[in-house]
VEXDREN-2710 file (C-alpha; in Angstrom, 1 decimal):
% VEXDREN-2710
k/r/px/py/pz
1/MET/63.4/64.5/32.9
2/ARG/65.6/64.0/36.0
3/ILE/66.5/60.6/37.4
4/ASP/67.9/60.1/40.9
5/PHE/69.7/56.7/41.1
6/SER/71.2/55.0/44.1
7/ILE/72.7/51.6/44.9
8/ASP/73.0/49.9/48.3
9/GLY/73.6/46.5/49.7
10/GLY/75.5/43.7/48.1
11/LEU/78.3/41.5/49.4
12/ALA/81.1/43.9/48.7
13/ALA/79.4/47.3/49.1
14/PHE/81.7/50.3/48.7
15/PRO/79.8/53.4/49.9
16/GLY/82.0/55.8/48.0
17/LEU/81.2/54.0/44.7
18/ALA/77.5/53.8/45.4
19/LYS/76.8/57.5/46.2
20/PRO/73.5/58.6/44.8
21/VAL/73.6/60.5/41.5
22/THR/71.2/62.7/39.7
23/ILE/71.1/62.4/35.9
24/GLU/69.7/65.5/34.2
25/CYS/68.5/64.0/31.0
26/ASP/68.2/67.4/29.2
27/ALA/71.9/67.9/29.6
28/LEU/72.7/64.6/27.8
29/PRO/73.3/64.2/24.1
30/VAL/70.1/63.6/22.2
31/ALA/70.8/59.9/21.6
32/GLU/71.5/59.2/25.3
33/ARG/68.4/61.2/26.4
34/MET/66.2/59.3/24.0
35/THR/67.6/56.0/25.1
36/LEU/66.9/56.8/28.8
37/ARG/63.4/58.0/28.0
38/ASP/62.7/54.9/26.0
39/LEU/64.0/52.7/28.9
40/VAL/61.9/54.5/31.5
41/ASP/58.8/54.1/29.2
42/ARG/59.5/50.4/28.6
43/ALA/59.9/49.8/32.3
44/GLY/56.6/51.7/32.8
45/LEU/57.9/53.8/35.7
46/LEU/55.6/56.7/34.8
47/THR/52.6/54.9/33.4
48/ARG/51.7/51.9/35.4
49/PRO/51.6/50.8/39.0
50/LEU/54.8/49.2/40.0
51/PRO/54.9/45.9/41.8
52/GLU/55.7/45.9/45.5
53/ALA/59.3/45.0/46.3
54/ALA/59.7/41.2/46.7
55/ARG/61.4/39.9/49.7
56/THR/65.1/39.9/49.0
57/LYS/68.2/38.3/50.5
58/PRO/70.0/40.4/53.0
59/ASP/73.1/40.6/50.8
60/ALA/71.2/41.5/47.6
61/ARG/72.1/44.7/45.9
62/ARG/69.2/47.2/45.7
63/TYR/68.6/50.0/43.2
64/THR/66.4/53.0/43.9
65/ILE/65.2/54.9/40.9
66/ALA/63.3/58.2/41.2
67/VAL/62.1/59.7/37.9
68/ASP/60.7/63.3/37.7
69/ASP/59.3/64.2/34.3
70/GLY/57.7/67.5/35.2
71/GLY/54.2/66.6/36.0
72/ARG/54.8/62.9/36.6
73/CYS/57.0/61.4/39.3
74/SER/57.7/57.8/40.3
75/ARG/60.1/56.0/42.7
76/VAL/60.9/52.3/42.7
77/THR/63.4/50.1/44.5
78/VAL/64.3/46.8/42.8
79/ALA/66.7/44.1/44.1
80/GLU/68.9/41.7/42.3
81/PRO/68.1/39.4/40.6
82/ILE/65.9/41.8/38.5
83/VAL/63.4/39.6/36.7
84/ASP/61.7/42.3/34.5
85/PRO/63.9/42.7/31.4
86/ALA/62.9/46.4/30.9
87/LEU/63.9/47.3/34.5
88/ARG/67.1/45.2/34.2
89/ASP/68.0/47.2/31.0
90/LEU/67.2/50.5/32.7
91/VAL/69.3/49.7/35.8
92/ALA/72.3/48.6/33.6
93/THR/72.1/51.9/31.7
94/LEU/71.7/54.0/34.9
95/ARG/74.7/52.2/36.4
96/THR/76.8/53.1/33.4
97/HIS/75.7/56.8/33.6
98/ALA/76.3/56.8/37.4
99/GLN/79.8/55.5/37.0
100/ALA/80.6/58.1/34.4
101/LEU/79.3/60.9/36.6
102/ARG/81.3/59.7/39.6
103/VAL/84.5/59.7/37.5
104/LYS/83.9/63.3/36.4
105/ARG/83.6/64.5/40.1
END
């Protein structure tokens, strides 16, 4: 599974810190890979129609998540505040992974 993750918007947006990242789940340790797969499943990104994006404030931070699991693909953009707890957990975990990837570069 591959996840493309990007952040934009927010009051204090720093473009260099918000560069899109690609997380290759197969390259992660088993526990992290399973956690991400579970979060994607709980959020229903590959199994159910996702709600249309609600109107957001101009300064709201937005997260775009694109998941490719071989035969299934999905893309969603969510804005803060994220109401759905499963999506909120997924975004928090992806932010942590993205930050770690940016530090390695």
